[in-house]
C-alpha positions as CSV (number, residue, x, y, z in Angstrom):
1,X,-64.3,-58.7,-43.0
2,X,-64.5,-62.5,-42.6
3,X,-60.8,-63.2,-42.9
4,X,-58.7,-60.3,-41.6
5,X,-55.1,-60.2,-42.7
6,X,-52.7,-62.3,-40.6
7,X,-51.0,-59.2,-39.2
8,X,-54.3,-57.9,-37.9
9,X,-55.2,-61.3,-36.4
10,X,-51.9,-61.4,-34.6
11,X,-52.5,-57.9,-33.2
12,X,-55.9,-58.9,-32.0
13,X,-54.5,-62.0,-30.3
14,X,-51.7,-60.0,-28.6
15,X,-54.3,-57.4,-27.4
16,X,-56.6,-60.1,-26.0
17,X,-53.7,-61.9,-24.4
18,X,-52.3,-58.7,-22.8
19,X,-55.8,-57.9,-21.5
20,X,-56.1,-61.3,-20.0
21,X,-52.8,-60.9,-18.2
22,X,-53.9,-57.6,-16.7
23,X,-57.0,-59.3,-15.3
24,X,-54.9,-61.9,-13.4
25,X,-53.2,-60.5,-10.3
26,X,-49.6,-61.4,-9.8
27,X,-49.1,-63.6,-6.7
28,X,-48.0,-61.7,-3.6
29,X,-44.5,-62.2,-2.5
30,X,-44.2,-63.8,0.9
31,X,-42.4,-61.9,3.6
32,X,-38.7,-62.9,3.9
33,X,-35.3,-61.4,3.2
34,X,-35.8,-57.9,1.9
35,X,-39.6,-58.2,1.7
36,X,-42.3,-57.2,4.1
37,X,-42.4,-55.3,7.4
38,X,-38.8,-54.6,8.6
39,X,-37.9,-56.3,12.0
40,X,-35.4,-55.8,14.8
41,X,-34.5,-59.0,16.6
42,X,-32.7,-59.0,20.0
43,X,-30.5,-61.9,21.2
44,X,-28.6,-62.6,24.3
45,X,-29.0,-62.3,28.1
46,X,-30.9,-60.5,30.8
47,X,-29.4,-57.1,29.9
48,X,-31.4,-57.1,26.7
49,X,-34.3,-59.5,27.5
50,X,-36.1,-57.0,29.7
51,X,-35.3,-58.5,33.1
52,X,-36.6,-56.2,35.9
53,X,-38.7,-54.3,33.3
54,X,-41.8,-54.5,35.4
55,X,-40.5,-52.0,38.0
56,X,-40.0,-48.3,37.6
57,X,-37.8,-47.5,40.5
58,X,-38.0,-49.0,44.1
59,X,-39.8,-48.5,47.3
60,X,-39.4,-50.4,50.6
61,X,-42.9,-49.3,51.8
62,X,-44.9,-51.0,49.0
63,X,-44.6,-52.5,45.6
64,X,-47.4,-50.4,44.2
65,X,-45.5,-47.1,43.5
66,X,-43.0,-48.8,41.1
67,X,-45.2,-51.5,39.5
68,X,-45.4,-50.2,35.9
69,X,-46.3,-53.4,34.1
70,X,-48.1,-55.6,36.6
71,X,-48.2,-59.4,36.9
72,X,-48.1,-60.1,33.2
73,X,-44.9,-58.1,32.6
74,X,-42.9,-61.2,31.5
75,X,-45.7,-63.1,29.8
76,X,-44.6,-63.4,26.2
77,X,-46.5,-66.4,24.9
78,X,-49.2,-66.0,22.2
79,X,-52.0,-65.5,24.8
80,X,-50.0,-63.2,27.1
81,X,-50.7,-65.4,30.1
82,X,-47.3,-67.1,30.6
83,X,-43.7,-67.1,29.6
84,X,-42.7,-68.9,26.3
85,X,-39.6,-70.1,28.1
86,X,-39.9,-70.0,31.9
87,X,-37.6,-67.4,33.7
88,X,-36.4,-65.8,30.5
89,X,-38.2,-62.6,31.7
90,X,-38.8,-61.1,28.3
91,X,-40.7,-58.0,29.4
92,X,-42.9,-55.8,27.2
93,X,-40.7,-52.8,28.0
94,X,-37.7,-54.5,26.4
95,X,-35.7,-52.6,23.9
96,X,-36.6,-54.8,20.9
97,X,-39.9,-53.0,20.4
98,X,-38.7,-49.8,18.8
99,X,-42.0,-49.1,16.9
100,X,-42.4,-46.7,14.1
101,X,-43.5,-49.3,11.6
102,X,-40.6,-51.6,12.6
103,X,-41.5,-55.0,14.1
104,X,-39.7,-56.4,17.1
105,X,-38.9,-59.9,18.2
106,X,-37.2,-60.7,21.6
107,X,-35.4,-64.0,21.5
108,X,-33.0,-63.2,24.4
109,X,-33.2,-64.9,27.8
110,X,-32.3,-63.9,31.3
111,X,-29.4,-66.1,32.4
112,X,-28.3,-67.0,28.9
113,X,-24.6,-67.7,28.1
114,X,-23.0,-67.9,24.7
115,X,-24.0,-71.6,24.5
116,X,-27.3,-73.3,25.4
117,X,-27.7,-74.6,29.0
118,X,-30.1,-77.5,29.5
119,X,-30.0,-77.9,33.3
120,X,-33.0,-77.4,35.6
121,X,-33.9,-74.2,33.6
122,X,-33.6,-74.2,29.8
123,X,-31.4,-71.2,28.8
124,X,-31.0,-70.9,25.0
125,X,-27.6,-69.6,24.0
126,X,-26.6,-68.0,20.7
127,X,-26.1,-71.3,19.0
128,X,-28.0,-73.9,16.9
129,X,-29.2,-76.2,19.6
130,X,-32.3,-78.1,18.7
131,X,-33.8,-80.9,20.8
132,X,-36.3,-81.8,18.2
133,X,-39.2,-80.9,20.6
134,X,-39.3,-77.1,20.2
135,X,-36.4,-76.0,22.3
136,X,-34.0,-74.0,20.1
137,X,-30.8,-72.1,20.6
138,X,-31.2,-68.4,19.8
139,X,-29.3,-68.6,16.5
140,X,-31.5,-71.4,15.3
141,X,-34.7,-69.5,16.4
142,X,-33.4,-66.4,14.5
143,X,-32.7,-68.4,11.4
144,X,-36.3,-69.8,11.4
145,X,-37.8,-66.4,12.0
146,X,-35.6,-64.6,9.4
147,X,-36.6,-67.0,6.7
148,X,-40.1,-65.7,6.7
149,X,-39.6,-62.1,8.0
150,X,-37.6,-59.1,6.8
151,X,-35.0,-58.8,9.5
152,X,-33.0,-55.6,9.1
153,X,-31.2,-55.4,12.4
154,X,-30.1,-57.9,15.1
155,X,-29.0,-56.6,18.5
156,X,-26.9,-58.7,20.9
157,X,-25.9,-58.5,24.6
158,X,-23.8,-61.5,25.6
159,X,-20.8,-62.4,27.7
160,X,-21.8,-61.3,31.2
161,X,-23.0,-64.7,32.3
162,X,-19.9,-66.4,30.8
163,X,-18.0,-64.3,33.4
164,X,-20.4,-65.6,36.1
165,X,-22.0,-62.2,36.7
166,X,-24.6,-63.5,39.2
167,X,-22.1,-65.4,41.2
168,X,-19.9,-62.4,41.5
169,X,-22.7,-60.2,42.7
170,X,-23.8,-62.8,45.2
171,X,-20.2,-63.1,46.6
172,X,-19.9,-59.3,46.9
173,X,-23.1,-58.9,48.8
174,X,-22.4,-61.9,51.0
175,X,-19.0,-60.4,51.9
176,X,-20.6,-57.1,52.8
177,X,-23.2,-58.7,55.0
178,X,-20.9,-61.1,56.8
179,X,-18.0,-58.8,57.7
180,X,-17.8,-55.7,59.9
181,X,-16.9,-52.2,58.6
182,X,-13.7,-52.2,60.8
183,X,-12.5,-55.4,59.1
184,X,-14.2,-55.7,55.7
185,X,-13.9,-58.8,53.6
186,X,-13.7,-57.7,50.0
187,X,-15.0,-59.7,47.1
188,X,-12.5,-58.1,44.7
189,X,-9.7,-60.4,46.0
190,X,-11.8,-63.6,46.7
191,X,-10.4,-66.5,44.7
192,X,-13.8,-67.4,43.3
193,X,-14.2,-63.9,41.9
194,X,-10.6,-63.3,40.7
195,X,-10.7,-66.6,38.8
196,X,-13.2,-65.1,36.3
197,X,-10.7,-62.4,35.3
198,X,-7.5,-64.4,34.7
199,X,-5.9,-63.9,31.3
200,X,-6.8,-67.4,30.3
201,X,-10.5,-67.0,31.2
202,X,-10.8,-63.7,29.5
203,X,-9.3,-65.2,26.3
204,X,-11.7,-68.1,26.5
205,X,-14.8,-65.9,27.0
206,X,-13.6,-63.7,24.1
207,X,-13.6,-66.7,21.8
208,X,-17.0,-67.8,23.0
209,X,-18.5,-64.3,22.3
210,X,-16.8,-64.2,18.8
211,X,-18.3,-67.6,18.0
212,X,-21.7,-66.5,19.1
213,X,-21.5,-63.4,16.8
214,X,-20.4,-65.7,13.9
215,X,-23.4,-67.9,14.7
216,X,-25.7,-64.9,14.1
217,X,-24.1,-64.3,10.7
218,X,-24.4,-68.0,9.8
219,X,-28.1,-68.0,10.9
220,X,-28.8,-65.0,8.6
221,X,-26.9,-66.5,5.7
222,X,-28.8,-69.7,6.1
223,X,-32.1,-67.7,6.1
224,X,-31.1,-66.2,2.7
225,X,-29.5,-62.9,3.6
226,X,-26.4,-61.4,2.2
227,X,-24.1,-59.9,4.8
228,X,-24.8,-56.3,3.6
229,X,-28.6,-56.8,3.8
230,X,-28.7,-56.5,7.6
231,X,-26.8,-54.9,10.5
232,X,-25.6,-56.5,13.8
233,X,-25.5,-54.2,16.8
234,X,-23.5,-55.4,19.8
235,X,-24.0,-53.8,23.1
236,X,-21.6,-53.3,26.0
237,X,-22.9,-53.5,29.6
238,X,-23.9,-50.4,31.6
239,X,-22.6,-49.6,35.0
240,X,-25.4,-50.5,37.6
241,X,-23.9,-49.0,40.7
242,X,-21.8,-45.9,41.3
243,X,-18.3,-45.8,42.7
244,X,-18.1,-46.0,46.5
245,X,-18.1,-42.2,46.9
246,X,-21.3,-41.9,44.9
247,X,-23.5,-44.1,47.3
248,X,-26.1,-42.2,49.3
249,X,-25.8,-44.7,52.2
250,X,-22.7,-45.1,54.3
251,X,-21.0,-48.5,54.6
252,X,-21.2,-48.6,58.4
253,X,-23.9,-51.0,59.5
254,X,-26.2,-52.7,56.9
255,X,-28.2,-49.8,55.6
256,X,-26.7,-50.2,52.1
257,X,-28.4,-53.6,51.7
258,X,-31.3,-53.4,54.2
259,X,-32.6,-50.1,52.9
260,X,-30.9,-49.5,49.5
261,X,-30.5,-53.1,48.3
262,X,-27.0,-52.3,47.2
263,X,-24.8,-54.2,49.6
264,X,-21.3,-53.5,48.2
265,X,-18.3,-52.3,50.1
266,X,-17.1,-49.0,48.6
267,X,-13.8,-50.6,47.6
268,X,-15.7,-53.4,45.8
269,X,-17.9,-50.9,44.1
270,X,-14.8,-49.1,42.8
271,X,-13.3,-52.4,41.6
272,X,-16.6,-53.4,40.0
273,X,-16.6,-50.3,37.8
274,X,-12.8,-50.0,37.1
275,X,-11.9,-53.6,36.7
276,X,-14.8,-56.1,36.4
277,X,-17.1,-54.1,34.1
278,X,-14.2,-52.7,32.2
279,X,-12.7,-56.1,31.6
280,X,-16.1,-57.6,30.5
281,X,-16.7,-54.7,28.1
282,X,-13.2,-54.8,26.7
283,X,-13.7,-58.5,26.1
284,X,-16.9,-57.8,24.1
285,X,-15.1,-55.2,22.0
286,X,-12.2,-57.6,21.4
287,X,-14.6,-60.4,20.4
288,X,-16.1,-58.1,17.8
289,X,-12.7,-57.8,16.1
290,X,-12.1,-61.5,16.5
291,X,-15.4,-62.4,14.9
292,X,-14.4,-60.9,11.6
293,X,-17.9,-59.6,10.8
294,X,-18.0,-56.5,8.6
295,X,-21.5,-55.4,9.3
296,X,-21.2,-54.8,13.1
297,X,-22.1,-51.6,14.9
298,X,-21.0,-51.2,18.6
299,X,-23.5,-49.6,21.0
300,X,-21.6,-48.3,24.0
301,X,-23.7,-48.4,27.1
302,X,-21.2,-48.3,30.0
303,X,-22.2,-44.8,31.1
304,X,-25.8,-44.9,29.9
305,X,-27.3,-44.8,33.4
306,X,-24.9,-42.6,35.2
307,X,-26.8,-40.4,37.6
308,X,-29.7,-42.9,37.8
309,X,-27.9,-45.9,39.2
310,X,-28.8,-48.0,42.2
311,X,-28.2,-46.2,45.5
312,X,-26.7,-43.2,43.7
313,X,-26.9,-39.9,45.5
314,X,-28.7,-38.2,42.7
315,X,-31.8,-40.4,43.0
316,X,-33.7,-42.3,45.7
317,X,-36.5,-44.6,46.8
318,X,-40.0,-43.3,46.3
319,X,-40.4,-42.5,50.0
320,X,-37.0,-40.7,50.0
321,X,-37.9,-38.4,47.1
322,X,-41.4,-37.6,48.1
323,X,-43.2,-39.4,45.3
324,X,-46.0,-41.9,45.5
325,X,-46.3,-43.3,41.9
326,X,-44.2,-44.0,38.8
327,X,-46.8,-42.1,36.8
328,X,-45.8,-38.8,38.4
329,X,-43.9,-36.6,35.9
330,X,-40.6,-36.4,37.8
331,X,-40.4,-40.1,38.7
332,X,-38.1,-40.9,35.8
333,X,-35.6,-38.4,37.0
334,X,-35.8,-38.9,40.8
335,X,-36.0,-42.6,41.1
336,X,-33.4,-45.4,40.3
337,X,-33.1,-47.1,36.9
338,X,-31.5,-50.2,38.4
339,X,-33.4,-52.8,40.4
340,X,-32.5,-53.4,44.0
341,X,-30.4,-56.5,45.0
342,X,-32.9,-58.9,46.5
343,X,-32.2,-61.8,48.9
344,X,-34.2,-64.7,50.2
345,X,-36.5,-62.2,52.0
346,X,-38.0,-61.6,48.5
347,X,-39.9,-64.9,48.9
348,X,-43.6,-64.1,49.3
349,X,-43.5,-60.9,47.3
350,X,-43.8,-60.2,43.6
351,X,-40.1,-59.5,43.3
352,X,-37.7,-62.1,41.8
353,X,-34.1,-62.5,43.0
354,X,-33.0,-62.7,39.4
355,X,-34.3,-59.1,38.8
356,X,-31.5,-57.9,41.1
357,X,-29.1,-55.3,39.7
358,X,-30.8,-55.2,36.3
359,X,-32.1,-52.2,34.2
360,X,-35.7,-51.6,35.3
361,X,-38.6,-50.1,33.4
362,X,-37.1,-46.7,32.9
363,X,-33.8,-48.1,31.8
364,X,-35.4,-50.6,29.4
365,X,-37.2,-47.7,27.7
366,X,-33.9,-45.7,27.6
367,X,-32.2,-48.7,26.0
368,X,-35.1,-48.9,23.5
369,X,-34.4,-45.3,22.6
370,X,-30.7,-46.0,22.1
371,X,-31.4,-49.0,19.9
372,X,-34.0,-47.0,17.8
373,X,-31.3,-44.4,17.1
374,X,-28.8,-47.0,15.9
375,X,-31.5,-48.3,13.6
376,X,-32.7,-44.9,12.2
377,X,-29.2,-43.5,11.9
378,X,-27.6,-46.8,10.8
379,X,-24.6,-46.4,13.1
380,X,-23.3,-47.3,16.5
381,X,-22.2,-44.9,19.1
382,X,-22.2,-44.0,22.8
383,X,-25.6,-43.7,24.3
384,X,-26.1,-41.4,27.4
385,X,-28.8,-39.5,29.2
386,X,-29.7,-36.3,27.2
387,X,-32.0,-34.5,29.7
388,X,-34.8,-34.8,32.1
389,X,-38.4,-35.9,31.6
390,X,-39.8,-38.1,28.9
391,X,-40.1,-37.9,25.1
392,X,-43.0,-40.0,23.8
393,X,-43.0,-41.9,27.0
394,X,-39.3,-42.7,27.1
395,X,-36.3,-41.1,28.9
396,X,-34.3,-38.6,26.8
397,X,-31.3,-40.4,25.4
398,X,-28.7,-39.4,22.8
399,X,-26.4,-41.4,20.6
400,X,-23.1,-39.7,20.5
């Protein structure tokens, strides 16, 4: 048939056209909001960056028993040979890396405050700082990453350094070392310490934290996300030391610091838990309300390490509990989850002073378990120790 009817010609043309379309693959959608591998991103300070994540417990005899990650523990650049930002101490044991097909990105930095610090050491805050030469605030870095990745959850730990956490610890240890047990000089009533907890300063810090959380929302909106497309998890801070009655070393002499690395007077330890930590965590909670964000989940960590804290009676140094390596099955239950407070005597060793009083390898993995549960269960809650031993290489934790 030389000239088929027009209706047949149209059918043939449509058939050929459709066949041609089937032979041409549709272009792949680039990763971005809602598309591609889901990611968890962590922002904030040393209590989420992985500070002290190299060490699984402590020993005064040798570094070897507790050295879980080795010399490259904080090397997070592309080649794994150096830090992307010096002294941020983003360890490979940090909680961002929850696994299970979920990617992890750690943008937090040890020593970070709510806003970027550009002194001798660059400390990115949760803001939009950009010096035009690659140094970015954490909110700006999040925005850039989220534009081309599928960020489903952002976790934040912030506020402790705005209360001058390191300076308070330094003052408490100094007061312990420089005053006798019959006439102790407490840090809890030192003017330099008390000034951090005035009503005016608490109000100011609450506002800074709220602004930081709002910056996270702005970053995600700028990257193309609706507020319901992702979740913000905000962490409170865990207690690193027990109350005075819970220390395994007495406060007469200097054993608490020289052996345990926990140089606090008992009264100061009680104050640290009942007043300082409580005030900081209450400020974080109040900032959540002040921020006005609707997609926030609160991860309560204040009691997460109870029973495994620095110098607590229930745990000990490797030589005190009869163990020789962090790889032994009971090490996670018998050794401390908080790093010793180091002084200038640290110079010449592989320890860093900035690792002092931070969650170590065991604690980092415990926090990872907590964060994974917030992700998989899509909720906040109170995370605590659930039992002894390890599950898939991590301490047993439960989100209540």
